[in-house]
C-alpha positions as CSV (number, residue, x, y, z in Angstrom):
1,M,58.0,50.2,-88.6
2,K,60.3,47.6,-87.0
3,R,59.9,48.8,-83.4
4,P,56.1,48.7,-83.3
5,F,56.2,45.3,-84.9
6,I,58.7,43.9,-82.4
7,L,56.8,45.5,-79.6
8,L,53.6,43.8,-80.8
9,I,55.3,40.4,-80.9
10,F,56.7,40.9,-77.4
11,V,53.3,41.8,-76.0
12,S,51.7,38.8,-77.7
13,L,54.3,36.4,-76.3
14,A,54.0,37.8,-72.8
15,L,50.2,37.4,-72.8
16,S,50.3,33.9,-74.2
17,S,52.7,32.8,-71.5
18,S,49.9,33.4,-68.8
19,P,47.1,31.1,-69.7
20,A,45.9,30.9,-66.0
21,V,45.1,34.6,-66.0
22,W,42.9,34.3,-69.0
23,A,41.2,31.2,-67.7
24,Q,40.4,33.0,-64.5
25,V,38.8,35.9,-66.3
26,E,37.0,34.0,-69.0
27,V,35.8,31.0,-66.8
28,P,34.9,32.2,-63.3
29,A,34.6,29.5,-60.6
30,P,30.9,28.5,-60.1
31,R,29.3,29.4,-56.7
32,P,26.0,28.0,-55.4
33,Q,23.3,30.6,-55.1
34,T,22.6,29.7,-51.5
35,A,26.2,29.5,-50.3
36,F,25.9,32.7,-48.2
37,A,22.5,31.6,-46.8
38,D,24.0,28.2,-45.9
39,W,26.9,29.9,-44.2
40,L,24.6,32.1,-42.2
41,F,22.6,29.0,-41.1
42,A,25.8,27.2,-40.1
43,Q,26.8,30.3,-38.0
44,G,23.4,30.4,-36.2
45,E,22.2,33.5,-38.0
46,Y,18.9,31.9,-38.7
47,A,16.8,35.0,-39.3
48,R,19.3,36.5,-41.7
49,A,19.6,33.1,-43.4
50,A,15.8,33.0,-43.9
51,G,16.0,36.3,-45.7
52,E,18.7,35.1,-48.0
53,Y,16.8,31.9,-48.8
54,Y,13.8,34.1,-49.6
55,R,16.0,35.9,-52.2
56,F,16.7,32.6,-53.9
57,L,13.1,31.5,-53.7
58,F,12.0,34.1,-56.2
59,T,14.4,32.9,-58.9
60,A,14.5,29.2,-58.0
61,P,13.1,26.6,-60.3
62,E,9.6,25.4,-59.4
63,T,10.9,21.9,-58.6
64,E,13.2,23.4,-55.8
65,K,10.7,25.8,-54.2
66,A,9.3,23.3,-51.8
67,A,12.7,22.4,-50.4
68,I,13.6,26.1,-50.1
69,L,10.4,26.8,-48.2
70,R,11.1,24.0,-45.9
71,T,14.5,25.3,-45.2
72,I,13.1,28.8,-44.5
73,G,10.7,27.3,-42.1
74,E,13.6,25.5,-40.3
75,C,15.4,28.8,-40.0
76,Y,12.4,30.4,-38.2
77,F,12.1,27.2,-36.0
78,K,15.8,27.4,-35.1
79,A,15.3,31.1,-34.3
80,G,12.4,30.3,-32.0
81,E,9.9,32.2,-34.2
82,Y,7.4,29.4,-34.3
83,H,4.4,31.3,-35.6
84,R,6.4,32.4,-38.6
85,A,7.7,28.9,-39.1
86,I,4.2,27.6,-39.2
87,L,3.1,30.2,-41.8
88,V,6.0,29.1,-44.0
89,F,5.2,25.4,-43.5
90,E,1.5,26.0,-44.2
91,K,2.5,27.7,-47.5
92,L,4.5,24.7,-48.5
93,L,1.7,22.3,-47.6
94,S,-1.0,24.3,-49.4
95,S,1.1,25.0,-52.5
96,Y,2.8,21.6,-52.9
97,P,0.4,19.0,-51.5
98,S,2.0,16.2,-53.6
99,S,5.6,17.1,-52.5
100,P,7.6,14.2,-51.0
101,L,8.3,16.7,-48.2
102,F,4.6,16.9,-47.2
103,A,4.6,14.5,-44.3
104,E,7.8,15.7,-42.9
105,T,6.6,19.3,-43.1
106,C,3.4,18.3,-41.2
107,Y,5.6,17.0,-38.5
108,E,7.7,20.2,-38.3
109,A,4.5,22.3,-38.2
110,A,3.2,20.0,-35.5
111,Y,6.4,20.4,-33.5
112,C,6.1,24.2,-33.8
113,S,2.5,24.0,-32.4
114,F,3.8,21.8,-29.6
115,K,6.4,24.5,-28.7
116,L,3.6,27.1,-28.7
117,G,1.4,25.0,-26.4
118,E,-1.2,24.6,-29.2
119,Y,-1.7,20.9,-28.5
120,D,-4.9,20.4,-30.5
121,A,-3.0,21.7,-33.6
122,V,-0.4,19.0,-33.0
123,S,-3.0,16.2,-33.5
124,T,-4.5,18.0,-36.5
125,Q,-1.1,18.2,-38.3
126,I,-0.4,14.5,-37.5
127,S,-3.8,13.5,-38.8
128,R,-3.1,15.6,-41.9
129,A,0.2,13.8,-42.5
130,S,-1.4,10.4,-42.2
131,A,-3.3,11.0,-45.4
132,S,-0.1,10.8,-47.3
133,G,0.6,7.2,-46.2
134,P,2.1,5.3,-43.2
135,L,4.0,7.5,-40.8
136,P,7.2,6.8,-38.9
137,P,7.0,6.1,-35.1
138,S,8.2,9.6,-34.3
139,F,4.8,11.0,-35.4
140,L,3.1,8.8,-32.8
141,L,5.5,10.0,-30.2
142,L,4.9,13.7,-30.9
143,D,1.1,13.2,-31.0
144,A,1.3,11.4,-27.6
145,A,3.4,14.2,-26.2
146,G,0.8,16.7,-27.3
147,R,-2.1,14.8,-25.8
148,L,-0.2,14.3,-22.5
149,S,0.7,17.9,-22.3
150,A,-3.0,18.8,-22.8
151,G,-3.9,16.6,-19.9
152,D,-5.5,13.9,-22.1
153,Y,-3.7,11.0,-20.4
154,G,-6.0,8.3,-21.8
155,A,-5.3,9.2,-25.5
156,G,-1.6,9.8,-24.7
157,R,-1.3,6.3,-23.2
158,D,-2.9,4.7,-26.2
159,L,-0.5,6.5,-28.6
160,L,2.5,5.5,-26.4
161,D,1.4,1.9,-26.5
162,R,1.3,2.1,-30.3
163,Y,4.7,3.8,-30.4
164,L,6.3,1.1,-28.2
165,N,4.9,-1.6,-30.5
166,A,5.9,0.1,-33.7
167,P,8.9,-1.2,-35.6
168,G,11.8,1.2,-35.6
169,A,10.8,3.1,-32.5
170,A,13.7,4.6,-30.6
171,D,14.3,5.6,-26.9
172,L,12.0,2.8,-25.7
173,E,13.1,3.1,-22.1
174,Q,12.3,6.8,-22.0
175,A,9.0,6.2,-23.7
176,K,8.2,3.4,-21.1
177,A,9.0,5.8,-18.3
178,L,6.7,8.4,-19.9
179,L,4.0,5.8,-20.1
180,D,4.4,5.0,-16.4
181,L,4.0,8.7,-15.6
182,A,0.9,8.9,-17.7
183,A,-0.6,5.9,-15.8
184,E,-0.1,7.9,-12.6
185,A,-2.9,10.2,-13.7
186,D,-5.5,7.5,-12.7
187,R,-3.8,7.2,-9.2
188,L,-3.4,10.8,-8.3
189,P,-4.6,11.5,-4.7
190,T,-7.5,13.9,-4.8
191,R,-9.6,15.8,-2.2
192,S,-13.3,16.5,-2.6
193,P,-14.2,20.2,-2.2
194,W,-17.7,19.2,-1.0
195,A,-16.3,16.9,1.7
196,A,-13.8,19.5,2.8
197,G,-16.6,22.1,3.2
198,I,-18.8,19.7,5.1
199,F,-15.9,18.7,7.5
200,S,-15.5,22.4,8.3
201,V,-19.2,22.8,9.0
202,F,-18.9,20.4,11.9
203,I,-15.4,21.3,13.1
204,P,-13.8,24.5,11.8
205,G,-10.5,24.0,10.2
206,L,-11.0,20.3,9.7
207,G,-11.6,20.7,5.9
208,K,-8.3,22.5,5.5
209,M,-6.5,19.8,7.4
210,Y,-8.1,17.2,5.2
211,S,-6.7,19.1,2.2
212,G,-3.2,19.1,3.6
213,Q,-3.2,22.6,5.0
214,W,-2.6,21.7,8.6
215,G,-1.3,25.1,9.8
216,D,-4.2,27.0,8.3
217,G,-6.7,24.5,9.6
218,L,-5.3,24.9,13.1
219,V,-5.4,28.7,12.9
220,S,-9.0,28.5,11.7
221,F,-10.0,26.2,14.5
222,L,-8.4,28.4,17.2
223,L,-9.9,31.6,15.7
224,C,-13.5,30.2,15.5
225,A,-13.2,28.5,18.9
226,G,-11.7,31.6,20.5
227,L,-14.3,34.0,19.1
228,G,-17.1,31.6,19.9
229,G,-15.8,31.3,23.5
230,L,-15.5,35.1,23.8
231,A,-19.0,35.6,22.4
232,A,-20.5,33.0,24.9
233,Y,-18.7,34.6,27.8
234,S,-19.9,38.1,26.8
235,F,-23.5,36.9,26.5
236,W,-23.2,35.2,29.9
237,S,-21.8,38.3,31.6
238,G,-23.6,41.0,29.7
239,G,-26.8,39.4,28.5
240,V,-28.3,39.4,25.1
241,T,-28.0,43.2,24.8
242,S,-24.2,43.1,25.1
243,F,-22.6,44.9,22.1
244,T,-19.3,43.1,22.7
245,A,-21.1,39.7,22.6
246,W,-22.7,40.5,19.3
247,M,-19.5,41.8,17.9
248,Y,-17.7,38.6,18.8
249,T,-20.6,36.6,17.3
250,A,-20.4,38.5,14.0
251,L,-16.7,38.1,13.7
252,G,-16.9,34.4,14.6
253,A,-19.6,33.9,12.0
254,V,-17.5,35.6,9.3
255,F,-14.5,33.5,10.1
256,Y,-16.7,30.3,10.3
257,V,-18.3,30.9,6.9
258,G,-14.9,31.9,5.4
259,D,-13.4,28.7,6.8
260,I,-16.0,26.6,5.1
261,W,-15.4,28.3,1.7
262,G,-11.6,28.3,2.3
263,S,-11.7,24.5,2.9
264,A,-13.4,23.9,-0.5
265,V,-10.8,26.1,-2.1
266,A,-8.0,24.3,-0.3
267,A,-9.3,21.0,-1.7
268,D,-9.2,22.4,-5.2
269,R,-5.7,23.7,-4.7
270,F,-4.6,20.3,-3.4
271,N,-5.9,18.6,-6.6
272,E,-4.4,21.3,-8.9
273,S,-1.0,21.0,-7.2
274,R,-0.9,17.3,-7.8
275,R,-1.9,17.7,-11.4
276,A,0.7,20.5,-11.8
277,D,3.4,18.3,-10.4
278,L,2.5,15.5,-12.7
279,R,2.4,17.9,-15.7
280,T,5.9,19.1,-14.8
281,R,7.3,15.6,-14.6
282,V,5.6,14.6,-17.8
283,R,7.0,17.7,-19.6
284,E,10.5,16.9,-18.3
285,R,10.2,13.4,-19.6
286,I,8.8,14.6,-22.9
287,N,11.8,16.9,-23.4
288,A,14.1,13.9,-22.9
289,V,12.1,11.7,-25.3
290,L,11.5,14.1,-28.2
291,P,14.3,14.6,-30.7
């Protein structure tokens, strides 16, 4: 009986001398439920992070679900999946309309719409956010960017003026440069398609030259003049029954009518190229202004 008793005492002493081991087993170190999702987000694995946040969403307290939904939406935004991000943001806005994250979520949904080129939806989301109270200047800037990108330069200028006069507005120099670009819309050089067509009625190729296509205009003039000259010579030498004369006349008429139509099209292209150039410069400036 002595040996078992001594062995029992020895084992008891050995175990009691290692309190850290017992503490590690009985009281495990706490770990946040979103730690892995946070790590994936930090590593740029946004789609996988969204899936992990969704796991937590099912078990999260109701008071935390709005914040988790917003984070999921941010994951999709970072991943470039703007449609999915909007769906998540819309779920937050419809499920938690009294959330303190409401206005900020409207902004993020508007930004997603801006990235998708859905500029009317940008203004809709900004108006929706304004119902929750006064908005920061950044909302005005995003709304202005959407209006300018849609080609509504008047509304864009008005919003930029409000932004520049709003307290707390940042990047004022960039915003002023954007406002100057928007003002160029009223001074863009344009060409009238009707005038271009009429010019070419009197002098073939003149309408194209008026629209900036000097080379095409010169070619049209030479073709029409050359075919007209050949037709006149053929009629003079062969009479009105000359097949060659009528062939040249028909070809000349086709090129003449085509030149009138082409001159009107050239004027439209001239106008569109100027608008496209302005849109490109506005978009580059917007990318420099928006956060």
